[in-house]
C-alpha positions in Angstrom: 0.0 0.0 0.0 1.5 3.4 -1.0 -1.4 5.7 -0.2 -2.3 6.3 -3.9 -6.0 5.5 -4.7 -6.5 3.7 -7.9 -9.1 6.3 -8.8 -6.6 9.2 -8.4 -5.8 10.7 -11.8 -2.9 13.0 -11.1 0.5 11.4 -10.2 1.7 11.4 -6.7 5.0 13.2 -5.9 7.8 12.4 -3.6 8.7 14.9 -0.9 11.6 15.3 1.4 13.4 17.8 3.6 17.0 19.0 3.1 18.7 20.7 6.0 21.3 22.9 4.3 22.9 23.8 7.7 23.4 20.1 8.4 23.7 19.0 12.0 24.4 22.6 13.1 22.9 25.8 14.4 19.1 25.8 13.7 16.9 28.8 13.5 19.7 31.4 14.0 18.5 34.8 12.9 14.8 34.0 13.1 12.3 35.1 15.8 11.9 31.6 17.0 15.6 30.8 17.6 16.1 28.7 20.7 12.4 28.7 21.8 12.0 25.4 23.6 14.9 23.6 21.9 18.7 23.2 22.0 20.3 22.8 18.5 23.2 20.8 20.0 20.9 18.0 21.3 19.3 15.2 19.2 15.8 15.9 20.6 15.3 18.8 18.1 16.1 16.5 15.2 14.0 13.7 16.5 11.0 16.0 16.9 11.6 17.2 13.3 11.8 13.7 11.7 8.6 12.6 13.6 6.9 15.6 11.9 8.4 14.6 8.5 7.1 11.0 8.9 3.7 12.1 10.0 3.5 14.4 7.0 4.3 11.5 4.6 7.8 12.7 3.5 10.0 10.1 2.0 13.5 11.3 3.1 15.5 13.6 5.3 18.9 14.7 3.9 21.5 16.0 6.3 24.1 18.2 4.5 27.6 18.4 5.9 30.8 20.5 5.4 34.2 20.2 6.8 35.7 23.6 7.5 35.0 27.1 9.0 34.7 29.2 5.8 36.9 32.3 5.5 36.8 32.9 1.7 34.5 36.0 1.9 36.8 38.9 2.6 39.5 36.6 3.8 37.9 36.2 7.2 35.6 33.8 9.1 33.8 36.8 10.7 30.6 36.4 8.7 30.6 32.6 8.9 30.8 32.7 12.6 28.6 35.7 13.2 25.8 34.2 11.1 26.5 30.6 12.2 26.8 29.8 8.5 28.4 26.4 7.8 29.9 26.4 11.3 29.7 25.2 14.0 28.5 21.8 12.8 28.5 18.2 14.2 29.1 15.0 12.2 25.8 13.8 10.8 26.6 10.1 11.0 26.6 10.4 14.8 23.0 11.7 14.6 21.6 8.9 12.5 20.9 6.3 15.3 18.9 9.0 17.2 16.8 9.7 14.1 16.3 6.0 13.4 15.0 5.5 16.9 12.3 8.1 16.3 11.0 6.9 13.0 10.0 3.7 11.2 9.6 4.7 7.5 11.4 8.0 6.8 14.6 7.6 4.8 17.5 9.0 6.8 20.3 10.3 4.5 23.6 11.5 6.0 26.3 13.0 3.9 29.5 11.1 3.2 32.4 12.7 1.3 34.1 10.6 -1.4 37.0 13.1 -1.3 38.0 12.4 2.3 36.5 9.2 3.7 38.4 6.0 3.2 36.0 3.7 1.3 36.5 0.8 3.9 35.5 3.2 6.7 32.5 4.5 4.8 31.3 1.0 3.8 31.6 -0.3 7.4 29.8 2.7 8.9 27.0 2.7 6.4 26.6 -1.1 6.6 26.3 -0.9 10.4 23.8 1.9 10.2 21.8 0.1 7.6 21.5 -2.9 9.8 20.3 -0.7 12.7 17.8 1.0 10.4 16.2 -2.1 8.9 16.1 -0.5 5.5 15.8 3.2 6.2 19.3 4.4 5.4 20.5 6.5 2.5 23.9 8.1 1.8 24.4 11.4 0.2 27.7 11.1 -1.8 29.5 14.4 -2.3 32.8 15.3 -3.9 33.7 18.2 -1.5 35.0 21.0 -3.7 36.4 23.1 -0.9 40.1 23.9 -0.8 39.7 24.8 2.9 38.4 21.4 3.7 41.1 19.8 1.6 43.7 21.5 3.9 42.1 19.8 6.9 43.0 16.4 5.3 46.6 17.1 4.4 46.1 18.5 0.9 47.1 21.9 -0.4 44.0 22.2 -2.5 41.2 20.0 -3.8 41.8 18.0 -7.0 40.4 19.1 -10.4 36.6 19.1 -10.7 36.1 16.2 -13.1 38.9 14.2 -11.5 36.9 14.4 -8.2 34.1 12.6 -10.0 36.5 9.9 -11.3 37.5 9.4 -7.7 33.9 9.3 -6.6 33.2 6.6 -9.2 36.0 4.5 -7.8 34.8 5.2 -4.3 31.3 4.0 -4.9 32.5 1.0 -6.8 34.8 0.0 -3.9 32.1 0.6 -1.2 29.6 -1.6 -3.1 32.2 -4.3 -3.8 32.9 -4.4 0.0 29.2 -4.7 0.7 29.1 -7.6 -1.7 32.2 -9.3 -0.4 30.0 -11.7 1.5 28.0 -13.8 -1.0 24.3 -14.5 -0.5 24.0 -17.5 1.8 27.4 -16.9 3.4 25.9 -16.8 6.9 24.7 -20.2 7.9 24.3 -19.9 11.7 24.4 -23.7 11.8 24.6 -24.4 15.5 24.6 -28.2 15.3 27.6 -28.1 12.8 29.3 -25.3 14.7 29.6 -23.2 11.6 28.5 -19.5 11.7 29.6 -18.6 8.1 30.9 -20.4 5.1 34.4 -19.2 4.5 34.2 -20.1 0.8 31.6 -17.3 0.3 33.5 -14.5 1.9 36.1 -12.9 -0.4 38.8 -10.2 -0.4 38.1 -7.7 -3.2 41.8 -6.9 -3.8 41.1 -3.5 -5.3 44.1 -1.6 -6.6 42.9 1.5 -8.4 43.9 5.0 -9.3 42.8 6.5 -6.0 42.3 3.6 -3.5 43.9 0.3 -2.6 41.6 -1.9 -0.5 42.0 -5.6 0.3 38.7 -6.5 2.0 36.5 -8.3 2.7 34.2 -6.1 4.9 34.0 -7.4 8.4 30.4 -6.4 9.1 27.5 -8.7 8.6 26.3 -8.9 5.0 23.5 -6.5 4.0 20.0 -7.7 3.0 19.6 -4.4 1.0 22.1 -1.7 0.3 21.5 1.9 1.3 19.8 4.3 -1.1 22.4 6.5 -2.9 21.6 10.2 -3.2 23.7 12.6 -5.3 23.6 16.2 -6.5 25.4 16.5 -9.8 24.9 19.7 -11.8 27.9 19.8 -14.2 28.0 17.5 -17.2 30.4 15.2 -15.3 28.2 15.4 -12.2 25.1 14.5 -14.1 26.8 11.5 -15.6 27.8 10.3 -12.1 24.2 10.8 -10.8 22.6 9.1 -13.7 25.0 6.2 -13.5 24.7 5.6 -9.7 22.1 7.6 -7.9 18.7 6.4 -6.7 17.8 10.0 -5.9 19.2 13.0 -7.8 18.8 16.3 -6.0 19.0 19.5 -8.0 18.7 23.3 -8.1 17.0 24.4 -11.4 15.4 27.6 -12.6 11.8 27.4 -13.9 9.9 24.5 -15.5 12.1 24.4 -18.6 15.3 24.2 -16.4 13.8 21.5 -14.3 12.6 19.5 -17.2 15.9 19.8 -19.0 17.8 18.7 -15.9 15.5 15.7 -15.3 15.7 14.6 -18.9 19.5 14.8 -18.8 19.7 12.6 -15.7 17.3 10.1 -17.2 19.3 10.0 -20.4 22.5 9.4 -18.4 20.8 6.6 -16.5 19.7 4.9 -19.8 23.3 5.4 -21.2 24.6 3.5 -18.1 22.1 0.6 -18.8 19.8 1.6 -16.0 16.0 2.0 -16.0 15.5 5.8 -15.9 12.4 5.4 -13.7 14.6 4.0 -10.9 16.2 7.5 -10.5 14.0 10.0 -8.7 14.9 13.6 -9.5 13.9 15.9 -6.6 14.2 19.7 -6.9 15.2 21.8 -3.9 12.6 24.4 -2.9 12.4 26.7 0.1 8.7 27.5 0.9 7.4 30.2 3.1 3.7 29.9 3.8 1.7 33.1 4.4 -1.9 33.9 5.0 -2.8 36.0 1.9 -1.5 37.1 -1.5 -1.1 40.6 -0.1 1.1 39.3 2.7 3.2 37.3 0.2 3.8 40.4 -1.9 4.6 42.5 1.2 7.1 39.8 2.4 8.7 39.6 -1.1 9.1 43.4 -1.2 10.6 43.5 2.3 13.1 40.8 1.5 14.2 42.6 -1.6 15.2 45.6 0.6 18.5 44.0 1.4 20.2 44.7 4.7 23.9 44.5 5.1 23.4 41.2 7.0 21.4 39.8 4.0 24.2 40.8 1.6 26.9 39.4 3.7 25.0 36.2 4.4 24.4 35.4 0.7 27.8 36.5 -0.5 29.6 34.6 2.3 27.7 31.4 1.3 28.4 31.6 -2.5 32.0 32.6 -1.7 32.5 29.4 0.2 30.7 27.2 -2.2 32.5 28.6 -5.3 35.9 29.4 -3.7 35.6 32.9 -5.1 35.7 35.9 -2.8 32.6 37.9 -3.8 33.6 40.8 -1.5 35.8 41.9 -4.4 32.8 42.6 -6.7 30.9 45.9 -7.0 27.3 45.4 -5.9 26.0 47.8 -8.5 27.9 46.3 -11.5 27.1 43.1 -13.5 29.1 40.1 -12.4 32.0 39.2 -14.6 32.1 35.8 -16.2 33.2 33.4 -13.5 34.4 29.8 -13.3 35.3 27.5 -10.5 36.9 24.2 -9.6 34.4 23.8 -6.8 30.6 23.7 -7.0 30.1 24.7 -10.7 26.3 24.1 -10.7 25.8 26.1 -7.6 27.7 29.1 -9.0 25.7 28.9 -12.3 22.4 28.7 -10.4 23.4 31.8 -8.3 24.4 33.9 -11.3 21.1 33.1 -13.2 18.8 34.2 -10.4 18.2 37.4 -12.3 18.3 38.2 -16.1 21.6 38.4 -17.9 23.4 41.7 -17.3 21.9 42.2 -13.9 24.0 43.7 -11.2 25.2 41.6 -8.2 22.7 43.6 -6.0 19.9 42.7 -8.4 20.8 39.0 -8.2 20.7 39.1 -4.4 17.4 40.9 -4.5 15.9 38.3 -6.8 17.1 35.5 -4.6 15.7 37.2 -1.5 12.4 38.0 -3.1 11.5 34.4 -3.9 13.3 33.7 -7.2 14.4 30.2 -8.2 14.5 27.8 -5.3 12.6 30.0 -2.9 8.8 30.5 -3.0 6.6 32.7 -0.9 2.8 32.2 -1.1 -0.4 31.0 0.5 -1.1 27.3 0.9 -3.1 27.3 -2.2 -0.5 29.2 -4.2 2.3 26.9 -3.2 0.2 23.8 -3.7 -0.7 25.1 -7.2 3.0 25.6 -8.0 3.9 22.1 -6.8 1.1 20.5 -8.7 1.5 22.3 -12.0 5.3 22.2 -11.9 5.4 18.5 -11.0 3.1 17.7 -13.8 4.9 19.8 -16.5 8.4 18.6 -15.4 7.2 15.0 -15.4 8.0 14.2 -11.7 9.4 13.2 -9.5 9.1 15.5 -6.6 10.6 18.2 -4.3 12.9 18.6 -1.4 11.8 21.3 1.0 14.8 23.1 2.4 15.2 25.0 5.7 16.0 24.8 9.3 14.5 22.0 11.4 13.5 24.2 14.3 9.8 23.8 15.3 8.7 27.2 14.0 10.1 26.4 10.5 9.0 22.8 10.2 5.5 23.2 11.5 5.1 26.6 9.7 5.4 24.7 6.4 4.1 21.2 7.0 1.1 21.8 9.3 -0.4 24.1 6.7 0.8 22.5 3.5 0.4 18.7 4.2 -3.4 18.6 4.3 -3.8 20.5 1.0 -1.2 18.3 -0.8 -3.0 15.2 0.5 -6.4 16.6 -0.5 -5.1 17.0 -4.1 -3.7 13.5 -4.1 -0.1 14.7 -4.5 1.3 13.4 -1.2 1.2 9.9 0.2 -1.2 9.2 3.1 0.7 6.0 4.3 3.8 4.0 3.8 4.2 0.4 2.7 6.4 -2.1 4.5 9.2 -2.4 1.9 11.5 0.2 3.3 13.0 3.4 2.0 14.0 2.1 -1.4 10.6 0.6 -2.1 8.9 3.8 -1.0 10.7 5.6 -3.7 9.7 3.0 -6.3 6.0 3.0 -5.3 5.3 5.7 -7.8 
């Protein structure tokens, strides 16, 4: 049972929540900051995932980063004043707490293919998948930050496309380690005194360009591998996502941009010999629910009136993600043509928030006023957008982004969930097949 009535005409969509601040400060800079919760304690996140599951979401992705950013103006002042990207705890340590609070929601921590040894990643994820009984996913990232690279003994991050070659090998090694115990290897034959058949447990003896791993994995074999989540926006990133991901997460502008992105991922999946329907493409959207169209327009206008804090916050973020110091640019002049070895898709998405030739200030105003991945509207307006966009794009769904403090979570879901269910867009119940099957239900 997946909650879809056979008489429902419109397709159901998958929904999830992406916490871009990861396991870090939640609600900072909002009126509800710290009211009744402590962001350093797991109870906040447990309450949030219970709300996500009650609302019928399919997954919760916990972003991660590995440095205190100081690209913007050559200083960490804004990062630390705004609690942006730091401080932050390791998301893998949070996962068992979230699993204890849920039964069906997919829990997806971030694991960096750039810095984790594949044996360590395979062992950690296998252990958590056993604990989860099929709820675990893993968000594979390639970590473009030079600052993070310096925390791991490197002078700078390796070239963009080469990072994806490394990620390809990383995923291959992790999966081979998971499969180093053949089906039926565990006998648990008490009478014969044999727990496992040694002829069905094998070293992988991998010796590649980036990793050398003997194996086999020393955890119990997996009945089902974790769901792989990936965000690839560059041509090389899309090829990686299409070839490996069960869920591709994306930023895209407008219906045409979303459809183009989804079509490209599906084409890459087909090229890799996969069924394109097995890859769910979810677009990141930050919704703000208001009471009336007039209130929505008033809020959009207010947000376009940028404060210095707004400017610093946005420019600090894109500076870190692109490894380009945006403090050097004139706010009232068009951006020069930029390129990066870091998050290429994120930089392109930022630059296209406003029409070509727009000034940097106009780009920031457009982003603040609800352009692109941000939407401000009434319940009906947001539901209309989700329904029409989902239909025109062809699926597969959306990832709401935002803090996981109670004001943010309930401010979105308590109002939006009933309307999405009334329209037949959001599941009313889960089946018993686990996270992967939930994604394949429709």
